[in-house]
C-alpha positions as CSV (number, residue, x, y, z in Angstrom):
1,X,76.9,54.4,41.9
2,X,77.9,57.0,39.1
3,X,76.5,58.0,35.6
4,X,79.1,54.5,34.9
5,X,78.2,52.6,36.5
6,X,74.7,52.3,36.1
7,X,75.5,52.5,32.7
8,X,77.3,49.6,33.4
9,X,74.4,48.0,35.6
10,X,72.0,48.9,32.8
11,X,73.7,47.1,30.2
12,X,74.3,44.6,31.7
13,X,70.6,43.8,33.0
14,X,69.1,44.0,29.5
15,X,71.7,41.6,28.1
16,X,70.0,38.6,30.7
17,X,67.0,39.9,30.4
18,X,67.3,38.8,26.6
19,X,68.9,35.3,27.6
20,X,66.2,34.5,30.0
21,X,63.5,35.6,26.7
22,X,65.9,33.8,24.4
23,X,66.0,30.9,26.5
24,X,61.7,30.4,28.3
25,X,63.2,26.7,29.8
26,X,64.4,28.1,32.8
27,X,66.0,24.7,34.2
28,X,68.2,25.4,31.9
29,X,70.5,27.9,33.8
30,X,70.9,28.3,37.6
31,X,69.8,31.3,39.4
32,X,73.1,32.9,39.9
33,X,71.7,34.7,37.2
34,X,68.0,35.3,38.8
35,X,70.0,36.5,41.8
36,X,72.1,38.6,39.7
37,X,69.2,40.3,38.1
38,X,67.5,41.0,41.3
39,X,71.0,42.5,43.1
40,X,71.0,45.0,40.1
41,X,66.9,45.8,40.3
42,X,68.1,46.7,43.5
43,X,70.7,48.8,43.8
44,X,69.6,50.6,40.3
45,X,66.3,50.6,42.6
46,X,68.0,52.2,46.1
47,X,70.2,54.9,44.3
48,X,67.8,57.5,46.1
49,X,67.3,55.9,49.1
50,X,69.5,57.4,52.8
51,X,68.9,54.5,55.0
52,X,69.5,51.0,54.9
53,X,66.7,48.5,53.9
54,X,67.5,45.0,55.2
55,X,66.3,41.0,54.7
56,X,64.2,40.1,51.3
57,X,62.1,43.1,52.0
58,X,64.6,45.2,51.0
59,X,63.7,44.1,48.1
60,X,60.7,45.4,47.3
61,X,60.2,48.3,49.4
62,X,62.9,49.3,47.0
63,X,61.1,48.7,44.2
64,X,58.1,51.0,45.7
65,X,60.6,53.4,46.5
66,X,61.5,53.6,42.8
67,X,57.5,53.4,41.1
68,X,56.6,56.0,44.1
69,X,59.3,58.0,42.0
70,X,57.8,57.2,39.1
71,X,54.4,58.4,40.2
72,X,55.6,61.9,41.5
73,X,57.1,61.9,37.9
74,X,53.4,61.7,36.5
75,X,51.5,63.6,38.7
76,X,53.3,65.7,40.6
77,X,52.5,65.3,44.3
78,X,50.5,69.2,46.4
79,X,52.6,72.1,45.7
80,X,55.5,69.7,44.2
81,X,55.0,69.9,40.0
82,X,56.3,67.4,38.4
83,X,59.1,70.4,36.6
84,X,60.2,70.2,40.6
85,X,60.5,66.8,40.5
86,X,62.0,66.0,37.0
87,X,65.0,69.0,38.3
88,X,65.9,67.8,41.3
89,X,64.8,63.8,41.9
90,X,63.3,62.8,44.9
91,X,64.8,61.0,47.9
92,X,64.0,58.9,50.8
93,X,65.5,59.6,53.4
94,X,65.3,58.4,57.3
95,X,62.3,60.9,58.5
96,X,61.1,62.8,54.9
97,X,60.6,62.0,51.6
98,X,63.3,65.6,49.6
99,X,62.5,67.1,46.5
100,X,66.1,66.5,46.1
101,X,69.1,64.5,47.5
102,X,69.2,64.9,50.7
103,X,67.3,65.2,53.6
104,X,68.2,68.9,53.4
105,X,66.5,69.6,50.5
106,X,62.4,70.3,50.3
107,X,60.4,68.1,52.3
108,X,57.7,66.0,50.4
109,X,56.2,64.5,53.6
110,X,58.2,63.8,57.0
111,X,57.8,60.4,58.6
112,X,57.8,59.7,62.7
113,X,59.8,56.1,61.5
114,X,61.0,54.6,58.5
115,X,58.3,52.2,58.8
116,X,55.3,54.6,58.6
117,X,57.5,56.1,55.3
118,X,56.9,52.5,53.7
119,X,53.8,52.0,54.6
120,X,52.7,56.0,53.3
121,X,54.8,54.9,49.6
122,X,53.3,51.4,49.5
123,X,49.4,52.8,50.2
124,X,50.5,56.1,48.3
125,X,50.7,53.4,45.2
126,X,48.1,51.7,45.3
127,X,45.4,54.2,45.9
128,X,47.6,55.6,41.9
129,X,46.9,52.0,40.4
130,X,43.6,52.2,41.4
131,X,42.9,55.7,40.3
132,X,45.4,54.1,36.7
133,X,42.6,51.3,36.7
134,X,39.5,53.9,37.1
135,X,40.0,56.1,34.3
136,X,41.3,52.8,32.0
């Protein structure tokens, strides 16, 4: 997605959220609006994922990757600082998570397959969630 498409998607997502917040009785409209919101969120979350996500779990995994990126921006990872993450971004590739836009950039972590990668992302997010709960 280019910048214009991202901006357009974010604006549409805001419109949908405002509508849903103002109309709490979901029986007044069909589920197409909810599906549109889900698809927009998925496309935004999947921007830095460079492998195919399939089936119903694709929404969950894309959201977990977005959350993982947010956690890296908040805490960094190993020798990679928050500033490096902000500057270069994060990309999720078939066998690695990288600090940059593709698999040839600096490795954050390497894996044997995508399922191992996704399992790590979910586990890391859960650990950060538990850490944040302890700090409160």
